[in-house]
C-alpha positions in Angstrom: 261.8 -24.3 216.1 260.8 -21.5 218.1 261.5 -17.9 216.7 264.4 -17.5 219.1 266.1 -20.5 217.2 265.5 -23.1 220.0 264.3 -26.2 218.9 261.0 -26.9 220.1 261.0 -29.1 223.4 257.6 -30.4 224.2 258.5 -31.0 227.8 259.1 -27.2 228.1 255.7 -25.6 229.5 256.9 -22.3 228.3 257.4 -23.5 224.9 254.0 -25.3 224.7 252.0 -22.8 226.1 253.4 -20.4 223.0 253.5 -23.2 220.1 250.4 -21.7 218.4 251.4 -18.2 218.7 252.8 -17.5 215.1 255.1 -14.8 216.4 256.6 -17.0 218.8 257.4 -19.9 216.0 259.7 -20.1 213.2 257.7 -18.2 210.7 257.6 -21.3 208.4 255.3 -22.9 211.0 252.5 -20.8 209.7 253.6 -20.5 206.4 253.2 -24.3 206.0 250.4 -25.4 208.1 246.8 -24.3 208.9 246.2 -25.2 212.7 243.8 -25.3 215.0 242.9 -21.5 215.9 244.8 -20.0 212.6 242.9 -17.7 210.4 242.0 -19.1 207.0 239.7 -17.1 204.5 238.8 -14.6 207.1 237.7 -17.3 209.4 239.5 -19.0 212.8 240.0 -22.6 211.8 238.4 -25.0 213.9 239.6 -28.6 213.4 238.1 -30.2 216.4 235.2 -32.8 216.5 232.1 -30.5 215.8 234.0 -27.4 214.9 233.5 -25.6 211.4 236.7 -27.5 209.8 236.7 -31.1 211.8 234.9 -34.3 211.8 232.2 -35.3 211.3 232.8 -33.5 207.9 233.7 -35.6 205.0 237.4 -35.2 204.8 238.1 -33.4 207.9 241.7 -33.9 209.1 242.6 -36.6 211.5 245.9 -34.5 212.9 244.0 -31.2 213.7 246.4 -29.6 210.9 245.7 -28.7 207.2 248.0 -27.6 204.6 248.6 -24.0 203.9 252.1 -24.4 201.6 251.5 -24.3 198.1 247.5 -23.2 198.4 246.2 -20.2 196.9 243.9 -19.0 199.6 241.3 -17.3 197.3 240.6 -20.6 195.5 236.9 -21.5 196.3 234.8 -24.3 195.4 231.6 -23.1 196.6 228.8 -23.5 194.1 228.2 -20.6 192.0 231.4 -18.9 193.0 233.9 -21.2 192.0 237.4 -20.0 191.7 240.5 -21.6 190.4 244.3 -20.1 190.3 247.0 -22.1 188.4 249.0 -24.4 190.7 252.7 -24.0 191.0 254.9 -26.5 192.6 258.5 -26.0 193.3 260.7 -28.3 191.3 264.1 -27.3 192.6 264.8 -24.4 194.4 267.8 -22.4 195.5 267.3 -23.1 199.3 267.8 -26.9 198.3 271.0 -26.2 196.3 272.3 -24.4 199.8 271.1 -27.4 201.8 272.4 -30.1 199.7 275.6 -28.0 199.5 275.9 -27.5 203.4 275.1 -31.5 203.9 277.6 -32.5 201.1 280.6 -30.7 202.1 279.9 -31.1 205.8 280.0 -35.0 205.2 283.2 -34.8 203.1 285.0 -32.8 205.7 283.4 -33.4 208.9 283.5 -29.8 210.0 281.0 -27.3 209.8 283.0 -24.3 209.1 285.3 -25.9 206.4 286.2 -23.5 203.6 289.2 -24.0 201.3 290.7 -26.6 199.0 289.2 -29.8 198.8 290.7 -31.7 196.0 290.9 -29.5 193.0 287.9 -27.3 194.2 288.1 -24.1 196.3 284.9 -23.9 198.6 284.7 -20.4 199.8 281.2 -20.9 201.5 281.2 -23.2 204.8 278.3 -26.0 205.4 277.2 -23.5 208.5 277.1 -19.9 206.1 275.4 -22.3 203.7 272.7 -23.4 206.0 272.4 -20.2 207.7 271.7 -18.4 204.6 268.5 -20.2 204.3 267.4 -19.4 207.8 268.5 -15.9 207.3 265.6 -15.5 204.9 263.0 -15.9 207.5 265.3 -13.8 210.0 265.9 -16.9 212.2 269.0 -17.1 214.2 272.0 -18.9 212.9 272.8 -22.4 213.9 276.0 -22.4 216.2 276.5 -26.1 216.8 280.3 -26.6 216.3 280.1 -30.5 216.7 279.5 -32.3 213.5 277.1 -34.8 215.0 275.2 -32.0 216.5 275.4 -29.8 213.1 274.2 -33.0 211.1 271.0 -33.2 213.5 270.2 -29.5 213.0 270.7 -29.7 209.3 268.5 -32.5 208.9 265.5 -30.8 211.0 266.1 -27.6 208.6 265.4 -29.8 205.3 262.5 -31.1 206.8 261.3 -27.6 207.8 262.3 -26.0 204.8 261.3 -28.5 202.1 258.1 -29.7 203.7 255.5 -31.0 201.5 257.8 -30.9 198.5 258.4 -34.6 198.0 261.9 -34.5 199.9 261.3 -36.3 203.4 260.3 -39.6 202.2 263.5 -40.0 200.3 265.9 -38.2 203.0 264.6 -40.5 205.9 265.9 -43.5 203.7 269.2 -42.3 202.5 270.2 -41.1 205.9 268.7 -44.8 207.1 266.7 -43.3 209.7 263.4 -44.2 208.5 262.4 -47.1 211.2 263.2 -44.6 214.0 260.7 -42.2 212.1 257.8 -44.4 210.9 257.9 -47.4 213.1 256.3 -45.6 216.0 252.5 -44.6 216.1 252.4 -41.2 214.8 251.1 -38.7 217.5 248.4 -36.2 216.7 246.2 -34.0 218.9 243.1 -35.2 220.7 240.4 -33.8 218.1 237.7 -35.6 219.9 238.4 -33.2 223.0 235.7 -31.0 223.6 237.8 -28.2 225.6 240.9 -26.9 224.8 242.6 -28.8 227.7 241.7 -32.1 226.4 242.0 -30.9 222.5 245.8 -30.0 223.1 246.6 -33.5 224.5 248.9 -35.9 222.1 247.1 -39.0 221.5 248.2 -42.0 219.0 246.8 -41.4 215.6 244.7 -44.9 215.6 244.3 -44.5 211.7 247.7 -45.1 210.9 248.7 -47.6 213.5 249.3 -50.4 211.2 252.0 -48.9 209.2 255.2 -50.2 209.8 259.2 -49.9 208.5 261.1 -53.2 208.6 264.9 -52.7 208.3 266.6 -53.5 205.9 263.7 -54.4 203.6 262.0 -51.3 203.0 265.4 -49.4 202.2 265.0 -51.1 198.8 262.6 -52.0 196.4 262.4 -56.0 195.3 263.8 -56.9 191.7 261.0 -58.2 189.6 261.0 -61.8 189.2 261.0 -60.9 185.2 264.7 -59.2 185.7 265.6 -62.3 187.9 264.8 -64.7 185.3 266.5 -62.7 182.5 270.0 -62.5 184.7 270.7 -65.4 186.6 273.4 -63.3 188.3 271.1 -60.9 190.0 270.4 -61.3 193.7 267.0 -60.4 195.1 267.1 -57.7 197.7 267.2 -58.9 201.6 263.9 -59.5 202.7 261.8 -60.3 199.4 
């Protein structure tokens, strides 16, 4: 998203021109990713080919991005000045509580603004209020969509942004049954082979991953081991295996 709350649109030239200006973007963009031109350890990141942080360096990113989330910037692997810190990985955050609540209550009522009794439970916080409480932490404008389907689309994007690299996306797209939409196309990346900014910021296919596929419905489930099928003759193998 942009800092104004508008979803990023690649076809909008104004948005494209500001996509790497941190102040113009959702603050979580710069807190999650290290991008070409960002400052890290006091130096501008150069993730293009031949740059300080790009190929042909061993382990250089194929997308032009590196991970900032979870990273303690002062960590050093330089021989003679190694410095390490305890790694802290979030197991369950309050933001996830709010997002889970918003998704579940909206799905149960088909109403983003529902409050009141549902069964024997009274809900005083609407799905929209729960979702916007997460956004408010970053001074992001609240979600205003009133249509249920439009609200769900924004809510799912919020999970993708807020919980990035915390182990949720893999399972979210499977329980929503949208994995084939997300994983079948060849992923896009910046043209890190480009030797000018114009060439660099041109989206190209990320060739290294173009063999990955997702076959519906097979990959929504795992195969039941033959050892278990042999034990219980009533078990039926999942489709596609």
